[in-house]
matplotlib code that plots the C-alpha trace (Angstrom):
import matplotlib.pyplot as plt

x = [23.8, 20.9, 19.0, 21.9, 23.6, 22.2, 24.0, 27.5, 28.7, 27.7, 28.9, 32.4, 32.5, 31.0, 34.2, 34.9, 31.9, 30.8, 27.7, 25.7, 22.9, 20.5, 22.4, 25.2, 27.5, 30.2, 32.0, 32.1, 30.3, 33.7, 34.7, 32.1, 31.3, 28.1, 27.1, 27.3, 25.4, 22.7, 22.4, 22.3, 19.4, 17.6, 17.8, 16.7, 13.7, 12.7, 13.1, 10.9, 8.2, 8.2, 8.0, 5.6, 2.1]
y = [-26.2, -26.9, -23.9, -21.4, -21.9, -18.6, -16.9, -18.3, -14.7, -13.5, -16.7, -16.2, -12.7, -13.8, -14.9, -18.0, -20.4, -23.9, -25.2, -28.0, -30.0, -27.1, -24.4, -21.9, -22.2, -20.0, -20.2, -16.4, -13.6, -11.8, -14.4, -13.2, -9.9, -8.8, -6.6, -9.6, -11.7, -9.1, -9.0, -12.8, -12.9, -10.0, -11.7, -15.0, -13.5, -11.7, -14.9, -16.8, -14.0, -14.2, -18.0, -18.7, -19.8]
z = [-81.1, -83.3, -84.5, -84.0, -87.4, -88.5, -85.6, -86.5, -87.2, -83.7, -82.0, -83.6, -81.9, -78.5, -76.7, -74.6, -74.5, -75.1, -76.8, -75.1, -76.5, -76.0, -74.2, -74.5, -71.5, -70.0, -66.7, -66.2, -67.9, -68.1, -70.8, -73.2, -75.0, -73.3, -76.2, -78.6, -76.1, -75.9, -79.7, -79.9, -77.4, -79.2, -82.6, -81.1, -79.5, -82.7, -84.6, -82.1, -82.4, -86.2, -86.3, -83.4, -84.2]

ax = plt.figure().add_subplot(projection="3d")
ax.plot(x, y, z, "-o")
ax.set_aspect("equal")
plt.show()
């Protein structure tokens, strides 16, 4: 997914998921590590805050 290259380390630990054009998809939350997902969202939000005009 464009823009998530910097999170490759976290994505490798996330669990079972698929990347769409602009989304991260999973069939069930039990397939992913929720702690890793939380960290991914946290880092993404921080990045957006830092780069927003």
